[in-house]
C-alpha positions in Angstrom: -0.3 9.8 -19.5 -4.1 9.5 -19.6 -6.4 7.3 -17.6 -8.2 4.4 -19.2 -11.9 4.6 -19.9 -12.4 1.9 -17.2 -10.5 3.9 -14.7 -12.5 7.1 -15.5 -15.8 5.2 -15.3 -14.8 3.7 -11.9 -13.8 7.1 -10.5 -16.9 8.7 -11.8 -19.0 6.0 -10.2 -17.2 6.6 -6.8 -17.8 10.4 -7.2 -21.5 9.7 -7.6 -21.6 8.1 -4.1 -20.7 11.4 -2.4 -22.6 14.7 -2.0 -19.4 16.4 -2.9 -17.6 14.6 -5.7 -14.3 15.9 -4.5 -14.7 13.6 -1.5 -13.8 10.7 -3.8 -10.1 11.7 -4.0 -8.8 8.7 -1.9 -11.1 6.3 -3.8 -9.9 7.7 -7.1 -6.2 7.2 -6.1 -6.9 3.7 -4.9 -8.6 2.9 -8.3 -5.6 3.9 -10.4 -3.1 2.4 -8.0 -4.9 -1.0 -8.1 -4.6 -1.0 -11.9 -1.1 0.4 -12.1 0.6 -0.6 -8.9 1.5 3.0 -7.9 0.5 6.6 -8.7 2.9 8.5 -10.9 2.9 12.3 -11.2 1.2 12.1 -14.6 -1.5 9.8 -13.3 -2.0 11.9 -10.2 -2.6 15.0 -12.4 -5.0 13.1 -14.7 -6.9 11.7 -11.7 -7.1 15.2 -10.2 -8.7 16.5 -13.5 -11.3 13.8 -13.4 -12.2 14.5 -9.8 -12.2 18.2 -10.3 -9.5 19.2 -7.9 -6.1 20.8 -8.4 -3.0 18.7 -8.8 -1.7 20.2 -5.6 -4.8 19.2 -3.7 -4.6 15.6 -5.0 -0.9 15.5 -4.1 -1.8 16.5 -0.5 -4.3 13.6 -0.3 -1.8 11.2 -1.9 1.0 12.1 0.5 -1.2 12.1 3.6 -2.4 8.5 3.1 0.5 6.0 3.6 -1.2 3.3 1.5 -1.0 5.4 -1.7 2.4 4.6 -3.3 4.0 7.5 -5.1 6.9 5.5 -6.4 7.1 2.1 -8.0 6.8 -0.9 -5.7 7.3 -4.6 -6.1 4.6 -7.0 -7.3 3.8 -7.6 -3.6 4.0 -5.0 -0.8 4.9 -6.3 2.6 3.8 -4.0 5.4 5.1 -4.8 8.9 3.2 -3.5 11.8 5.3 -1.7 14.3 2.6 -0.7 16.8 3.1 -1.2 20.5 1.2 -4.5 20.5 3.3 -5.9 17.7 6.5 -4.5 19.2 5.8 -6.2 22.6 5.0 -9.5 20.9 8.1 -9.8 18.7 8.2 -7.1 16.1 12.0 -6.8 16.1 12.5 -10.5 15.3 9.9 -10.3 12.5 11.5 -7.1 11.1 15.0 -8.5 11.3 14.0 -11.8 9.7 12.2 -10.1 6.8 15.2 -7.8 6.2 17.6 -10.8 6.2 15.4 -13.1 4.1 14.5 -10.5 1.5 17.9 -8.9 1.5 16.4 -5.4 1.7 15.7 -2.6 4.1 12.4 -0.7 4.7 11.5 1.3 1.7 13.4 -0.9 -0.7 12.3 -3.4 -3.3 14.0 -6.8 -4.0 16.1 -6.9 -7.2 13.6 -9.2 -8.9 10.9 -6.6 -8.1 8.9 -9.3 -6.2 8.6 -7.6 -2.8 8.7 -4.1 -1.4 9.2 -3.9 2.4 7.5 -1.1 4.4 6.7 -0.3 8.0 3.2 0.6 9.0 2.1 2.1 12.3 -0.9 -0.2 12.9 -2.7 -2.9 11.0 -5.5 -3.2 13.6 -4.6 -6.8 14.0 -3.4 -6.5 17.6 -4.9 -9.8 18.8 -2.7 -11.6 16.3 0.5 -9.7 17.0 3.1 -9.6 15.6 1.5 -9.2 12.2 2.1 -8.0 8.7 0.1 -7.5 5.5 1.1 -8.7 2.1 -1.0 -6.9 -0.5 -4.5 -7.2 0.9 -3.8 -10.3 3.0 -3.2 -10.1 6.8 -0.9 -12.6 8.5 -0.5 -12.8 12.2 1.2 -14.6 15.0 4.4 -14.4 12.9 7.5 -16.6 13.5 10.5 -16.8 11.1 9.2 -20.2 9.8 5.7 -18.9 9.3 7.1 -15.8 7.5 9.1 -18.0 5.1 6.0 -20.1 4.2 3.9 -16.9 3.7 6.5 -15.3 1.4 6.9 -18.5 -0.6 3.2 -18.4 -1.5 3.6 -15.1 -3.3 5.0 -15.2 -6.8 
């Protein structure tokens, strides 16, 4: 699988922002993930070639950052913060409600491929605990009712 001309142009642009073009590895992975939803082995290898690093080096970057998805995910990724602040403010109730309402466990995707549910160690949204992120949107002060309304808004 090859990268599109647009993906290559975006990656090369990001590489130009760094003294060492190889420093753009994370940005390059984010670019392809944004367009494709996740980073397959083939796309990872093609991205590594554009950046000028080995596939193994790019794999090390991809597996280090938990926001680079190395397997298919749903149309919307729900990340539930399990930091100390969120835990003290109701994380367990949020986690349990999401698992029940979506009918899946962490690391799974709903049968309709609408949602993937993942834990995340911190969203940096402690003043709004408990919180979660759906795609790029942060949602805090969660209650079961609020969670239901939030999920309904994502097709």
